[in-house]
Structures are given as C-alpha cells and as structure tokens.
N, C-alpha and C positions, 0 to 999 in steps of 0.2 A: 940117204940109203933107200928111202921109199921110192924116189924117182929112178934110182938105178934098178931096183927090183921091177918097177913098172916097165922100164925100158926093156928089160930082159923078157918080161912076160909078153910085151907087145911083139917082140921079135919072134917068140915062139908061136904067138897067134898068127902072125903073118906067114910063117913057115907052114903052119897047119893048113891055112887057107890055100896056099900055093900048091900044096900036094894034092888038093882035090881036083886040079885041072892039069892038062898037059902043058900048060904055059908056066913060065917061071914068074909071071906077074901075079901078085896076090889078087884073088878074085873073091868078091863078097857074097855071091849067091849061096855059098856053103852055110848050112845052119849053124847057129851058135851051139857048141857042144858042151858037155858037162865039164870038160877041161877048161873051156873058155870061161864058164861061170865060176869055176874054182879060182880063177885069177881075179877075184873080186876087187873092185876099186873101193877106196875109202869114202868116196862121195856117192856114186851111183853105178850100179852094174846092170847092163842090159842082158836079158835072158833069152832073146830071140833076135834073129835077123829081121830087118825092117825094109820094106819096099813100098812102092806106090800102092795105095789101097788100104794100108794098115792104119790102125787108129789106137789111141790109148795114151796113158801117161808116159809110157816109154818113148812114144813118138814125140810128145811134147818136150821131153828131156833132150831128145836129139835135136829138135828144132832150136832150142836155146843155144846149143853148142855150135850149130851151123848158121846162127842168125846173122853172122858177119859175112855171109856169102850169098846174098840174095840177088846180086847183079846190080848193074848201074841204076841208081834211082829207085830201087825196089826195097820192100820190107817183107820179111816172112811172118806170117801169122803163127802165133804160138798156140794153136788150137787143138793139137793132138791128132790132126788128120793129115796123113801123108799123101799130099796131092802133088801135082806137077811142079809147083814152086818149091816145095820141100825137096823133091827129087833133084831139081836143077841146082839147089843149094848144096846138096850132098855131093853132086858131081863136081862142083867148083871146089868144095873142101877137099875132095879126093885128089883133084888135079893139083891143088896147092901143095899137097904133101906127097905127091908122087905115088899115089895109090891107083889101083885099077879104077877108072872113072866110069862105073856102071850105074851109079845112082842108087845102089843097094847098100844099106848099112849093115855090115856083118863084122866078123872078127877083126879084119884088118882096120876098118874104119873105127870101130870101137877101141881097138888097141891104141890108135893114134890119139883119140880123145882122152883115154886114160893117161897117156903121157902128158897131155896138155892141161890137166886139171889137178888142183890140190884137193885135200880131203874136205874142204868147206865148199867145194863146187865152183870156186873161182878159178879162172885160168892162171897158169903158173907165173905169168909175168905181171899180174895185177892183184891187188888186195882190197878188201873192204875198207881198210884204214886209209888207203889212197883215195878212195871214192867218198869218204866221209871224214872231213876234218872239222865238222860242225859240232857233233855230239856223239855219244857212244851208243845210243839206242835207236837212231833213225827216226826219232819222233819230231813232231812240230811242223811237218811239211804239208803239202796240199793233198797227200794221200796217207794212208795208214803207214805205220813204221814198217810193217811186213811188206807192203807193196813197194815202198821206197827202196828197201833193201833188195827185193827181187829185181826191180827195174835196174838197179845199179849192177847186179850180177849179169843181166843180159847185156848191158852196156859194156861191161868188161870183156865179154866174149866177142863183141863187135870190135873192140879195141885190139884184142888179140889177133883177129883177122887182119885188121889194118896194119898192125905192127909187122906181122909175117909178110904181108904184101910189100912192105918197104924194106925187106932184107933183114928182118928180125933185129933192127936197131931199136934201142929203148925209146919208149914214149913217156914223156913227162906229164903227169896229170897234176895240174895246179889247183883245180877245184872240181868237186863233184856234188854230192847231195848237200843241200842247205835247208835248214828249217826256215820258216817265215822270218824269224828273228835274225838268223844268220844272213839270210838274203838281204834283209833291210840294212843290216850293218855293212854289208859289202856293196851297197848301192845298186843291187840288182833290180831288174825289171819286176813289176808286180805280177807279171805272167811268166816269169822265168821257169824254164824246165828244170832247173836245179832243184826246185822245191818238190819235184816229182821223182827225183832220183835217177832220171835217165839222161842226164847231161854230164859232159866232161869237158873241161877247158884244158887244152893241151899246149905245152911249151914248144918252141921251135925244134929243140933237140939238134941232132946232126942232120935231120932231113930238111928242115926249113918249113916255115908256115905254109907256103903255097903248095909244096909237095904233099903235105899232110891234108890240107883242105881239098885238093883235087882228088887224092886217092880215097878220101872218106866217102865220096859220092858212090863208091862201089860196095859199101859195107853196112848198109841199113840205117844210115843217119838221114833223117828227113829235114833236120835243121843243121846247117853248117854256116857259121859266121866267122869271118877272118879279116885279114888286112884290107883296109879300105872301107869296111863297115864301121860305123861310129863305135868308138871305145873297144875295138877289137884288133888294133894294130899290134898288140903284144901277146896275142894268143889265138888259137883256133877253137871255137866253141862247137861242139858236136852234141846233138840231142835227137830225141824222137818226139815228133809233134804230129798233130793232125794236119795233113797237107804238107806240101814241100816248100821250104823256104831256105834257099842257099844264097849267100851274099858275101863274097870276098872279092870286091872289084879289082883290087891290086893284083889278084891272082887270075883274073879273067873269069871269075865265077859270079 
C-alpha cells in the first residue's frame, strides 16, 4: 500500500512540476512546495530543490541516492557539496528514469527517489538482510558497526542503479558484510572489502557474470573481480576501494 501511495504522490509531484512550464516534460527548477513536503517519505524528505552550488545534509542524502550514476570509472564524493560531479550524476539518474535531465533535483527527481526507497532508506530491491548474513548488528569488521551499515546502504544504491541499467532484472547478492571472524571462516582475503561493508558478491542471474562485471564499471565500483580472476569464476565481486582494480579476464576486463 505504501508504494502505491508513493507512486500516486510521485505522479502528482511530476504533474505539479510540469504545470510550471509550457512543456509537457517535468522540469525540476520549480521550488519544492508545501504540497511536496506534505507528501513526506518514511525515510527522508527533501525540503528544497537542489542545484550546483548548494551544500548541506540534504545534498549528501541526494548524493547517496545517485551514487550509482557517477559515469564510467568514477565515484561520487558523499561530501554534501553539490558540484559538477553531483550534477552530472543527477543528470544520468534523470535520464535513466525518463525525467527532464537538467541536473537540478526538484519535485520530479525527489518523487522518483521516494518511489525507489523503503522506510529504512534502502532501495526497494535490496535489503540490509541481504547485505549482512554474518550477524545482526554489523559488528566485528574493520570499521564501526554504524559505518559498515552505512557503507552497505550506499552499496545497495549502486546495485539499484546497476540493476536498472540491465533492464530491472533481479540481482542475486551472495555475500555482503563480514566480520573478521566471518571473513576468516569464508576464506576471505585479510584485506577484503567485505569487512568494511562496501562489498557485494553477485550471482550470474539471468544477465550472466560478464554482463554484470562490464556494466558495474559505470556505477561507482572501484573494485570489480570476476571470471578469470583467481577464485572468482562463480561470482562477480563489487566493492569500493582506494584506487581502481578491475580484473575479470574472461570478460575482457
């Protein structure tokens, strides 16, 4: 029922934005109105339109949601500063969902984000439970439990973008966060990003390993390991690391 109501609210937001211009395409320069704010989301509600030059926690929350749209080989900083990279990511997000691609986050863009997220701020196609089969409290990793859980949420938004880019076909997450103990039990590397909460191992699904590995290069993953890399012939590993390391030789990566 919540998603139906959100979908209806998003439709009304899009119509409101469209009426502010002579065009039938939803345009986001319109300010966020009291009616828009009234359609509050269970996770996070934006109270103003955002464009290049803006700063604040609301910008950071936007950056998290568009972190899967940085462009090939790039990563968006989650720093609360709306710069050129954030604008480009917003444009790609808008293009991906058929919105007016002006790089301004307003009612239409926020409406789509509201459709895409659950009340716990995860995207609708992924859950914290999927990203943590190790323990219930995200403890025991290389970062604090809060940081590990936050990193997993950002990873889920990147996976949502990856999923959408491949036709919204389901992505199977086989492994996410691991405590040091869970990582040791799994035979993971002592430097595994799984212990930081920003890694996800993906099954082939209907897309196939190579399709996933190649497409992941566009969605903010600096670490991509797949078929042809030692011990990665049965999954695609995606993560965020310092520097870029992609290796899936059987896929031409």
